[in-house]
N, CA and C atoms as a LAMMPS dump frame, in Angstrom:
ITEM: TIMESTEP
0
ITEM: NUMBER OF ATOMS
528
ITEM: BOX BOUNDS ff ff ff
-5.0000000000000000e+02 5.0000000000000000e+02
-5.0000000000000000e+02 5.0000000000000000e+02
-5.0000000000000000e+02 5.0000000000000000e+02
ITEM: ATOMS id mol type element x y z
1 1 1 N 368.542 -366.114 -454.296
2 1 2 C 369.229 -367.301 -453.816
3 1 3 C 369.322 -367.077 -452.275
4 2 1 N 368.695 -368.028 -451.579
5 2 2 C 368.842 -367.794 -450.163
6 2 3 C 369.582 -369.26 -449.626
7 3 1 N 370.318 -368.847 -448.372
8 3 2 C 371.029 -369.882 -447.646
9 3 3 C 370.637 -369.955 -446.373
10 4 1 N 370.626 -371.109 -445.744
11 4 2 C 370.481 -371.084 -444.125
12 4 3 C 371.609 -372.065 -443.79
13 5 1 N 372.295 -371.737 -442.655
14 5 2 C 373.355 -372.655 -442.253
15 5 3 C 374.159 -372.098 -441.241
16 6 1 N 375.451 -372.592 -440.867
17 6 2 C 376.225 -372.391 -439.823
18 6 3 C 377.299 -371.399 -440.129
19 7 1 N 378.554 -371.437 -439.246
20 7 2 C 379.454 -370.429 -439.386
21 7 3 C 380.198 -370.555 -440.699
22 8 1 N 380.049 -371.748 -441.472
23 8 2 C 380.73 -371.832 -442.874
24 8 3 C 379.859 -370.984 -443.758
25 9 1 N 378.591 -370.946 -443.52
26 9 2 C 377.737 -370.215 -444.323
27 9 3 C 377.824 -368.689 -444.113
28 10 1 N 377.613 -368.334 -442.872
29 10 2 C 377.571 -366.829 -442.552
30 10 3 C 378.677 -366.273 -442.243
31 11 1 N 379.916 -367.061 -442.27
32 11 2 C 381.21 -366.363 -441.851
33 11 3 C 381.615 -366.607 -440.46
34 12 1 N 382.957 -366.521 -440.389
35 12 2 C 383.573 -366.892 -438.99
36 12 3 C 385.022 -366.255 -439.096
37 13 1 N 385.619 -365.836 -438.104
38 13 2 C 387.015 -365.452 -437.935
39 13 3 C 387.042 -364.273 -438.859
40 14 1 N 388.296 -364.46 -439.763
41 14 2 C 388.699 -363.237 -440.531
42 14 3 C 387.719 -363.295 -441.768
43 15 1 N 386.68 -364.042 -442.11
44 15 2 C 385.827 -364.215 -443.312
45 15 3 C 384.587 -363.609 -442.913
46 16 1 N 384.449 -362.436 -443.189
47 16 2 C 382.879 -361.902 -443.107
48 16 3 C 381.78 -362.59 -444.081
49 17 1 N 380.612 -362.228 -443.67
50 17 2 C 379.495 -362.927 -444.46
51 17 3 C 379.688 -362.644 -445.867
52 18 1 N 379.961 -361.43 -446.35
53 18 2 C 379.931 -361.124 -447.712
54 18 3 C 381.1 -361.663 -448.379
55 19 1 N 382.01 -362.503 -447.887
56 19 2 C 383.111 -363.285 -448.582
57 19 3 C 382.938 -364.758 -448.266
58 20 1 N 381.783 -365.258 -447.662
59 20 2 C 381.851 -366.633 -447.589
60 20 3 C 381.433 -367.377 -448.927
61 21 1 N 381.576 -368.748 -448.871
62 21 2 C 381.186 -369.543 -449.91
63 21 3 C 379.833 -369.269 -450.549
64 22 1 N 378.742 -368.975 -449.586
65 22 2 C 377.371 -368.782 -449.901
66 22 3 C 377.393 -367.433 -450.84
67 23 1 N 378.092 -366.267 -450.429
68 23 2 C 378.026 -365.124 -451.047
69 23 3 C 378.746 -365.221 -452.429
70 24 1 N 379.791 -365.985 -452.456
71 24 2 C 380.765 -366.221 -453.589
72 24 3 C 379.8 -367.025 -454.632
73 25 1 N 379.249 -368.144 -454.22
74 25 2 C 378.312 -368.932 -455.076
75 25 3 C 377.382 -368.157 -455.697
76 26 1 N 376.543 -367.153 -454.914
77 26 2 C 375.582 -366.527 -455.521
78 26 3 C 376.191 -365.525 -456.69
79 27 1 N 377.361 -364.868 -456.288
80 27 2 C 377.973 -364.007 -457.221
81 27 3 C 378.379 -364.956 -458.568
82 28 1 N 378.955 -365.985 -458.44
83 28 2 C 379.333 -366.82 -459.511
84 28 3 C 378.09 -367.24 -460.444
85 29 1 N 376.923 -367.279 -459.875
86 29 2 C 375.764 -367.648 -460.629
87 29 3 C 375.011 -366.482 -461.037
88 30 1 N 375.532 -365.291 -460.623
89 30 2 C 374.711 -364.007 -460.992
90 30 3 C 373.392 -363.821 -460.241
91 31 1 N 373.406 -364.414 -459.147
92 31 2 C 372.24 -363.916 -458.013
93 31 3 C 372.716 -363.301 -456.927
94 32 1 N 371.708 -362.705 -456.26
95 32 2 C 371.813 -362.012 -454.966
96 32 3 C 371.666 -363.025 -453.912
97 33 1 N 372.706 -363.046 -452.949
98 33 2 C 372.495 -363.773 -451.805
99 33 3 C 371.698 -363.315 -450.572
100 34 1 N 370.878 -364.133 -450.044
101 34 2 C 370.297 -363.735 -448.604
102 34 3 C 370.696 -364.815 -447.811
103 35 1 N 371.385 -364.521 -446.648
104 35 2 C 372.128 -365.578 -445.935
105 35 3 C 371.503 -365.427 -444.457
106 36 1 N 370.995 -366.613 -444.045
107 36 2 C 370.369 -366.75 -442.592
108 36 3 C 371.208 -367.825 -441.945
109 37 1 N 371.153 -367.793 -440.516
110 37 2 C 371.679 -368.793 -439.804
111 37 3 C 372.839 -368.167 -438.809
112 38 1 N 373.581 -368.97 -438.065
113 38 2 C 374.58 -368.556 -437.228
114 38 3 C 375.677 -369.606 -436.837
115 39 1 N 376.983 -369.116 -436.441
116 39 2 C 377.717 -370.219 -436.056
117 39 3 C 377.423 -371.063 -435.005
118 40 1 N 377.675 -372.235 -434.996
119 40 2 C 377.323 -373.267 -433.866
120 40 3 C 376.127 -373.748 -434.049
121 41 1 N 375.278 -373.416 -435.203
122 41 2 C 373.919 -373.875 -435.33
123 41 3 C 373.892 -375.151 -436.053
124 42 1 N 372.75 -375.851 -436.142
125 42 2 C 372.559 -377.066 -436.989
126 42 3 C 371.106 -377.315 -437.197
127 43 1 N 370.797 -378.666 -437.454
128 43 2 C 369.597 -378.97 -437.521
129 43 3 C 368.972 -379.312 -436.263
130 44 1 N 369.846 -379.566 -435.348
131 44 2 C 369.491 -379.651 -433.805
132 44 3 C 370.292 -378.825 -433.033
133 45 1 N 371.53 -378.417 -433.392
134 45 2 C 372.245 -377.515 -432.548
135 45 3 C 371.862 -376.157 -432.45
136 46 1 N 371.625 -375.471 -431.306
137 46 2 C 371.075 -374.12 -431.258
138 46 3 C 372.144 -373.031 -431.185
139 47 1 N 373.505 -373.65 -431.037
140 47 2 C 374.734 -372.706 -431.03
141 47 3 C 374.537 -371.531 -429.86
142 48 1 N 375.213 -370.412 -429.97
143 48 2 C 375.225 -369.439 -428.9
144 48 3 C 374.011 -368.654 -429.056
145 49 1 N 373.421 -368.665 -430.331
146 49 2 C 372.208 -367.804 -430.658
147 49 3 C 370.796 -368.401 -430.152
148 50 1 N 370.946 -369.695 -429.664
149 50 2 C 369.751 -370.341 -429.212
150 50 3 C 368.632 -370.63 -430.283
151 51 1 N 369.114 -370.998 -431.653
152 51 2 C 368.062 -371.503 -432.499
153 51 3 C 368.715 -372.594 -433.455
154 52 1 N 367.809 -373.508 -434.043
155 52 2 C 368.268 -374.334 -434.956
156 52 3 C 368.071 -373.61 -436.322
157 53 1 N 368.534 -374.418 -437.429
158 53 2 C 368.392 -374.054 -438.805
159 53 3 C 366.888 -373.885 -439.11
160 54 1 N 365.932 -374.687 -438.52
161 54 2 C 364.397 -374.458 -438.719
162 54 3 C 364.021 -373.125 -438.233
163 55 1 N 364.559 -372.637 -437.109
164 55 2 C 364.323 -371.394 -436.383
165 55 3 C 364.86 -370.25 -437.14
166 56 1 N 366.033 -370.439 -437.59
167 56 2 C 366.558 -369.399 -438.556
168 56 3 C 365.986 -369.254 -439.664
169 57 1 N 365.367 -370.366 -440.489
170 57 2 C 364.428 -370.287 -441.507
171 57 3 C 363.376 -369.453 -441.138
172 58 1 N 362.652 -369.854 -439.985
173 58 2 C 361.451 -369.072 -439.847
174 58 3 C 361.469 -367.651 -439.507
175 59 1 N 362.737 -367.217 -438.793
176 59 2 C 362.672 -365.755 -438.369
177 59 3 C 363.448 -365.031 -439.262
178 60 1 N 364.264 -365.613 -440.116
179 60 2 C 365.108 -364.801 -440.939
180 60 3 C 364.783 -364.879 -442.489
181 61 1 N 364.036 -365.903 -442.762
182 61 2 C 363.871 -366.102 -444.364
183 61 3 C 362.367 -366.234 -444.576
184 62 1 N 361.463 -366.942 -443.934
185 62 2 C 360.188 -367.384 -444.34
186 62 3 C 359.244 -366.184 -444.379
187 63 1 N 359.566 -364.83 -443.937
188 63 2 C 358.735 -363.817 -444.125
189 63 3 C 359.066 -363.08 -445.479
190 64 1 N 360.086 -363.49 -446.149
191 64 2 C 360.442 -362.88 -447.541
192 64 3 C 359.69 -363.581 -448.774
193 65 1 N 359.754 -362.963 -449.71
194 65 2 C 359.187 -363.691 -450.882
195 65 3 C 359.956 -364.935 -451.213
196 66 1 N 359.366 -365.807 -451.917
197 66 2 C 359.954 -367.185 -452.09
198 66 3 C 360.998 -366.986 -453.043
199 67 1 N 362.226 -367.571 -452.804
200 67 2 C 363.339 -367.48 -453.636
201 67 3 C 363.248 -368.528 -454.839
202 68 1 N 364.094 -368.33 -455.864
203 68 2 C 364.169 -369.562 -456.865
204 68 3 C 364.865 -370.58 -456.083
205 69 1 N 365.873 -370.454 -455.26
206 69 2 C 366.596 -371.523 -454.726
207 69 3 C 366.794 -371.202 -453.282
208 70 1 N 366.798 -372.375 -452.543
209 70 2 C 367.14 -372.238 -451.257
210 70 3 C 368.161 -373.478 -450.975
211 71 1 N 369.316 -372.948 -450.367
212 71 2 C 370.362 -373.915 -450.095
213 71 3 C 370.486 -374.115 -448.571
214 72 1 N 370.128 -375.254 -448.054
215 72 2 C 370.32 -375.626 -446.842
216 72 3 C 371.65 -376.375 -446.392
217 73 1 N 372.593 -375.661 -445.751
218 73 2 C 374.034 -376.344 -445.574
219 73 3 C 374.267 -376.439 -444.214
220 74 1 N 374.7 -377.641 -443.782
221 74 2 C 375.429 -377.819 -442.541
222 74 3 C 375.272 -379.285 -441.991
223 75 1 N 375.289 -379.409 -440.597
224 75 2 C 375.377 -380.828 -440.062
225 75 3 C 376.554 -380.847 -439.288
226 76 1 N 377.518 -380.041 -439.538
227 76 2 C 378.855 -380.093 -438.811
228 76 3 C 378.714 -380.021 -437.269
229 77 1 N 377.746 -379.128 -436.742
230 77 2 C 377.523 -378.914 -435.387
231 77 3 C 376.496 -379.991 -434.876
232 78 1 N 376.035 -380.966 -435.496
233 78 2 C 374.97 -381.913 -434.945
234 78 3 C 375.6 -383.305 -434.662
235 79 1 N 376.796 -383.392 -434.409
236 79 2 C 377.347 -384.61 -434.137
237 79 3 C 377.035 -385.3 -432.601
238 80 1 N 376.608 -384.432 -431.768
239 80 2 C 376.449 -384.969 -430.372
240 80 3 C 374.867 -385.589 -430.246
241 81 1 N 374.257 -385.514 -431.329
242 81 2 C 372.902 -386.016 -431.331
243 81 3 C 372.76 -387.32 -432.088
244 82 1 N 371.753 -388.222 -431.993
245 82 2 C 371.738 -389.422 -432.655
246 82 3 C 371.317 -388.917 -434.102
247 83 1 N 371.808 -389.88 -434.876
248 83 2 C 371.679 -389.476 -436.445
249 83 3 C 370.207 -389.642 -436.843
250 84 1 N 369.445 -390.485 -436.109
251 84 2 C 367.868 -390.524 -436.282
252 84 3 C 367.249 -389.101 -435.999
253 85 1 N 367.699 -388.635 -434.914
254 85 2 C 367.166 -387.191 -434.634
255 85 3 C 367.497 -386.075 -435.484
256 86 1 N 368.741 -386.25 -435.924
257 86 2 C 369.345 -385.284 -437.004
258 86 3 C 368.433 -385.518 -438.318
259 87 1 N 368.267 -386.565 -438.71
260 87 2 C 367.576 -386.892 -439.918
261 87 3 C 366.167 -386.441 -439.752
262 88 1 N 365.35 -386.638 -438.652
263 88 2 C 364.17 -386.067 -438.423
264 88 3 C 364.082 -384.737 -438.301
265 89 1 N 364.857 -383.986 -437.829
266 89 2 C 365.088 -382.552 -437.902
267 89 3 C 365.105 -382.028 -439.254
268 90 1 N 365.929 -382.568 -440.001
269 90 2 C 366.076 -382.251 -441.443
270 90 3 C 364.769 -382.537 -442.248
271 91 1 N 364.281 -383.466 -441.987
272 91 2 C 362.971 -383.894 -442.718
273 91 3 C 361.972 -382.804 -442.386
274 92 1 N 361.86 -382.429 -441.03
275 92 2 C 360.929 -381.43 -440.562
276 92 3 C 361.044 -380.136 -441.249
277 93 1 N 362.432 -379.756 -441.393
278 93 2 C 362.75 -378.366 -441.921
279 93 3 C 362.371 -378.546 -443.578
280 94 1 N 362.711 -379.571 -444.139
281 94 2 C 362.442 -379.483 -445.574
282 94 3 C 360.899 -379.729 -445.861
283 95 1 N 360.12 -380.217 -444.868
284 95 2 C 358.644 -380.365 -445.058
285 95 3 C 358.147 -378.801 -444.753
286 96 1 N 358.527 -378.185 -443.823
287 96 2 C 358.211 -376.708 -443.687
288 96 3 C 358.559 -375.999 -444.79
289 97 1 N 359.807 -375.926 -445.335
290 97 2 C 360.103 -375.215 -446.415
291 97 3 C 359.144 -375.437 -447.661
292 98 1 N 358.983 -376.842 -447.93
293 98 2 C 358.188 -377.058 -449.179
294 98 3 C 356.817 -376.528 -448.795
295 99 1 N 356.287 -376.614 -447.686
296 99 2 C 354.872 -376.134 -447.421
297 99 3 C 354.74 -374.568 -447.609
298 100 1 N 355.844 -374.018 -447.186
299 100 2 C 355.831 -372.443 -447.134
300 100 3 C 356.085 -371.983 -448.576
301 101 1 N 356.946 -372.662 -449.3
302 101 2 C 357.52 -372.103 -450.675
303 101 3 C 357.381 -373.345 -451.541
304 102 1 N 356.172 -373.792 -452.014
305 102 2 C 356.171 -374.983 -452.783
306 102 3 C 356.782 -374.907 -454.328
307 103 1 N 357.048 -373.653 -454.695
308 103 2 C 357.714 -373.502 -456.079
309 103 3 C 359.252 -373.335 -456.065
310 104 1 N 359.752 -373.263 -454.865
311 104 2 C 361.174 -372.966 -454.668
312 104 3 C 361.887 -374.36 -454.858
313 105 1 N 363.076 -374.128 -455.476
314 105 2 C 363.978 -375.247 -455.771
315 105 3 C 364.909 -375.347 -454.329
316 106 1 N 364.9 -376.596 -453.796
317 106 2 C 365.637 -376.603 -452.431
318 106 3 C 366.671 -377.66 -452.682
319 107 1 N 367.911 -377.455 -452.279
320 107 2 C 369.015 -378.323 -452.192
321 107 3 C 369.51 -378.444 -450.736
322 108 1 N 370.193 -379.501 -450.555
323 108 2 C 371.06 -379.762 -449.186
324 108 3 C 372.482 -379.924 -449.439
325 109 1 N 373.413 -379.289 -448.762
326 109 2 C 374.743 -379.373 -448.634
327 109 3 C 375.034 -379.763 -447.411
328 110 1 N 375.669 -381.146 -447.342
329 110 2 C 376.118 -381.928 -446.247
330 110 3 C 377.229 -380.991 -445.414
331 111 1 N 377.563 -381.501 -444.229
332 111 2 C 378.634 -381.109 -443.562
333 111 3 C 379.762 -380.829 -444.292
334 112 1 N 380.408 -379.596 -443.992
335 112 2 C 381.698 -379.247 -444.613
336 112 3 C 382.808 -379.594 -443.685
337 113 1 N 383.725 -380.497 -444.146
338 113 2 C 385.024 -380.862 -443.272
339 113 3 C 385.954 -380.644 -444.429
340 114 1 N 386.982 -379.836 -444.074
341 114 2 C 388.11 -379.684 -444.976
342 114 3 C 389.293 -380.608 -444.602
343 115 1 N 389.353 -380.85 -443.415
344 115 2 C 390.336 -381.825 -443.013
345 115 3 C 389.733 -383.159 -442.74
346 116 1 N 390.433 -384.001 -441.959
347 116 2 C 389.908 -385.244 -441.636
348 116 3 C 388.786 -385.345 -440.666
349 117 1 N 387.723 -385.875 -441.131
350 117 2 C 386.485 -385.753 -440.467
351 117 3 C 386.394 -386.97 -439.516
352 118 1 N 385.74 -386.896 -438.382
353 118 2 C 385.584 -387.924 -437.367
354 118 3 C 384.474 -388.879 -437.97
355 119 1 N 384.405 -390.165 -437.428
356 119 2 C 383.542 -391.152 -437.914
357 119 3 C 382.069 -390.674 -437.738
358 120 1 N 381.794 -390.027 -436.761
359 120 2 C 380.374 -389.413 -436.498
360 120 3 C 380.067 -388.372 -437.628
361 121 1 N 380.719 -387.71 -438.285
362 121 2 C 380.633 -386.727 -439.294
363 121 3 C 379.97 -387.41 -440.449
364 122 1 N 380.459 -388.602 -440.647
365 122 2 C 380.121 -389.342 -441.936
366 122 3 C 378.723 -389.985 -441.714
367 123 1 N 378.469 -390.242 -440.353
368 123 2 C 377.022 -390.842 -440.094
369 123 3 C 376.174 -389.665 -440.209
370 124 1 N 376.371 -388.509 -439.591
371 124 2 C 375.529 -387.308 -439.892
372 124 3 C 375.247 -386.965 -441.32
373 125 1 N 376.287 -386.865 -442.108
374 125 2 C 376.363 -386.809 -443.576
375 125 3 C 375.398 -387.85 -444.119
376 126 1 N 375.251 -389.101 -443.87
377 126 2 C 374.513 -390.072 -444.319
378 126 3 C 373.079 -389.854 -443.996
379 127 1 N 372.793 -389.515 -442.63
380 127 2 C 371.648 -389.369 -442.279
381 127 3 C 370.991 -388.159 -443.072
382 128 1 N 371.679 -387.15 -443.275
383 128 2 C 371.121 -386.008 -444.001
384 128 3 C 370.996 -386.294 -445.537
385 129 1 N 371.773 -387.074 -446.196
386 129 2 C 371.469 -387.529 -447.497
387 129 3 C 370.259 -388.284 -447.495
388 130 1 N 370.052 -389.128 -446.438
389 130 2 C 368.807 -389.994 -446.523
390 130 3 C 367.451 -388.948 -446.373
391 131 1 N 367.662 -387.978 -445.492
392 131 2 C 366.472 -387.056 -445.412
393 131 3 C 366.332 -386.193 -446.731
394 132 1 N 367.393 -385.874 -447.35
395 132 2 C 367.202 -385.234 -448.407
396 132 3 C 366.68 -386.184 -449.59
397 133 1 N 367.151 -387.423 -449.752
398 133 2 C 366.466 -388.159 -450.748
399 133 3 C 365.036 -388.599 -450.612
400 134 1 N 364.747 -388.715 -449.308
401 134 2 C 363.309 -389.062 -448.916
402 134 3 C 362.41 -387.887 -449.406
403 135 1 N 362.917 -386.731 -449.416
404 135 2 C 362.028 -385.526 -449.68
405 135 3 C 362.237 -385.121 -451.217
406 136 1 N 363.149 -385.838 -451.804
407 136 2 C 363.351 -385.504 -453.184
408 136 3 C 364.195 -384.312 -453.564
409 137 1 N 365.062 -384.138 -452.563
410 137 2 C 365.926 -382.822 -452.487
411 137 3 C 367.3 -383.26 -453.006
412 138 1 N 368.073 -382.647 -453.904
413 138 2 C 369.255 -383.038 -454.171
414 138 3 C 370.183 -382.717 -453.07
415 139 1 N 371.415 -383.694 -452.876
416 139 2 C 372.096 -383.542 -451.812
417 139 3 C 373.55 -383.484 -452.24
418 140 1 N 374.29 -382.586 -451.912
419 140 2 C 375.68 -382.285 -452.355
420 140 3 C 376.581 -382.441 -451.154
421 141 1 N 377.512 -383.334 -451.469
422 141 2 C 378.511 -383.821 -450.396
423 141 3 C 379.81 -383.325 -450.557
424 142 1 N 380.15 -382.204 -449.764
425 142 2 C 381.497 -381.413 -449.604
426 142 3 C 382.552 -382.475 -449.046
427 143 1 N 382.031 -383.453 -448.236
428 143 2 C 383.144 -384.566 -447.625
429 143 3 C 383.674 -385.289 -448.626
430 144 1 N 383.177 -385.306 -449.852
431 144 2 C 383.706 -386.218 -451.052
432 144 3 C 384.817 -385.471 -451.716
433 145 1 N 385.029 -384.094 -451.462
434 145 2 C 386.069 -383.366 -452.062
435 145 3 C 387.386 -383.41 -451.305
436 146 1 N 388.406 -383.064 -452.051
437 146 2 C 389.735 -383.038 -451.495
438 146 3 C 389.91 -381.508 -451.397
439 147 1 N 390.055 -380.893 -450.18
440 147 2 C 390.363 -379.399 -449.885
441 147 3 C 392.003 -379.282 -449.652
442 148 1 N 392.637 -378.426 -450.403
443 148 2 C 393.976 -378.178 -450.051
444 148 3 C 394.192 -377.569 -448.582
445 149 1 N 395.338 -377.955 -448.068
446 149 2 C 395.747 -377.306 -446.661
447 149 3 C 395.497 -375.956 -446.602
448 150 1 N 395.653 -375.078 -447.701
449 150 2 C 395.623 -373.491 -447.662
450 150 3 C 394.289 -372.997 -447.605
451 151 1 N 393.212 -374.047 -447.533
452 151 2 C 391.87 -373.666 -447.51
453 151 3 C 391.43 -373.752 -446.069
454 152 1 N 392.18 -374.08 -445.18
455 152 2 C 391.704 -374.232 -443.786
456 152 3 C 392.448 -373.266 -442.792
457 153 1 N 391.65 -372.475 -442.15
458 153 2 C 392.268 -371.603 -440.997
459 153 3 C 393.09 -372.219 -439.997
460 154 1 N 394 -371.604 -439.21
461 154 2 C 394.708 -372.03 -438.113
462 154 3 C 393.999 -372.871 -437.055
463 155 1 N 392.576 -372.721 -437.051
464 155 2 C 391.603 -373.426 -436.04
465 155 3 C 391.504 -374.699 -436.386
466 156 1 N 391.905 -375.129 -437.616
467 156 2 C 391.699 -376.495 -438.226
468 156 3 C 390.425 -376.935 -438.587
469 157 1 N 389.414 -376.021 -438.623
470 157 2 C 388.123 -376.126 -438.874
471 157 3 C 387.507 -375.304 -440.13
472 158 1 N 387.543 -373.932 -439.843
473 158 2 C 386.888 -373.249 -440.817
474 158 3 C 387.763 -372.901 -442.045
475 159 1 N 387.038 -372.591 -443.026
476 159 2 C 387.747 -372.15 -444.316
477 159 3 C 388.459 -370.64 -444.33
478 160 1 N 389.763 -370.659 -444.988
479 160 2 C 390.176 -369.486 -445.215
480 160 3 C 389.417 -368.81 -446.34
481 161 1 N 389.75 -367.324 -446.739
482 161 2 C 389.09 -366.946 -447.828
483 161 3 C 389.361 -367.765 -449.143
484 162 1 N 390.496 -368.208 -449.315
485 162 2 C 390.731 -369.205 -450.373
486 162 3 C 389.892 -370.422 -450.435
487 163 1 N 389.652 -370.895 -449.153
488 163 2 C 388.833 -372.161 -448.953
489 163 3 C 387.357 -371.779 -449.369
490 164 1 N 386.946 -370.676 -448.785
491 164 2 C 385.511 -370.254 -449.177
492 164 3 C 385.382 -370.182 -450.963
493 165 1 N 386.343 -369.517 -451.422
494 165 2 C 386.411 -369.427 -452.934
495 165 3 C 386.32 -370.804 -453.559
496 166 1 N 387.031 -371.79 -452.919
497 166 2 C 387.256 -373.141 -453.555
498 166 3 C 385.908 -373.816 -453.359
499 167 1 N 385.289 -373.693 -452.246
500 167 2 C 383.691 -374.242 -451.972
501 167 3 C 382.862 -373.627 -452.81
502 168 1 N 382.796 -372.425 -452.941
503 168 2 C 381.871 -371.731 -453.806
504 168 3 C 382.112 -372.176 -455.242
505 169 1 N 383.175 -372.331 -455.78
506 169 2 C 383.497 -372.931 -457.138
507 169 3 C 382.982 -374.303 -457.46
508 170 1 N 383.119 -375.232 -456.389
509 170 2 C 382.635 -376.354 -456.406
510 170 3 C 381.225 -376.486 -456.334
511 171 1 N 380.411 -375.663 -455.524
512 171 2 C 378.972 -375.633 -455.29
513 171 3 C 378.343 -374.909 -456.53
514 172 1 N 378.818 -373.869 -457.084
515 172 2 C 378.338 -373.418 -458.124
516 172 3 C 378.412 -374.237 -459.473
517 173 1 N 379.323 -375.174 -459.456
518 173 2 C 379.335 -376.07 -460.607
519 173 3 C 378.39 -377.112 -460.397
520 174 1 N 378.217 -377.548 -459.146
521 174 2 C 377.166 -378.607 -458.792
522 174 3 C 375.649 -377.978 -459.122
523 175 1 N 375.462 -376.68 -458.865
524 175 2 C 374.125 -376.089 -458.874
525 175 3 C 373.887 -375.675 -460.429
526 176 1 N 374.807 -375.776 -461.149
527 176 2 C 374.691 -375.284 -462.685
528 176 3 C 374.085 -376.305 -463.554
C-alpha cells in the first residue's frame, strides 16, 4: 500500500510518519505502508521541498514495484491556484500513475480539513472529485466527516495523534 500526500500524510509537528493516518490505515488493513510526499505540497503546490505530488510520485515511488493500492491524498495546499489548474494537475498525475502501474488500484482522498474549511477548499475538493471521477478513480471526502476538537493540534490545522487514528479508522473502513 503506497501513499503520496502532504503533511497530513507524511507527518507534522509532534506526529512522526510512522504514526500518521497513512501508516495507521495500512496497519489496520494488514499492509505495509510506503509513504511519499512532503509538508506543504499538493497537486500544484511545491511546498518547501520544491516538488508537487506528481514529482514525489516520480522520485519516491515510481521506481518501486507496483503496489496493490496507491492512495493519493491532498489538495489542502492547492487553494491559491484555479480549480481548473488543480483538476488538470490531478488528471495528469492519475494518467501517469495508470500508465506506469496499469494493474494498481488507485484511490483519491480529498483535502483534509478537521475544522471549518474556507470556501475555496470546497472548490478544490470538487475539482479533485471531478478529476477522480473522470479517470474512474474512487474519491473519498474527509470534509464530509465531523472531526472532534481533540483531533486538531493547537495550530488549528493538523491532526493530533488521536486525529490521525480517527482518520485512519474512517479511511480503512472506506477502503474495505
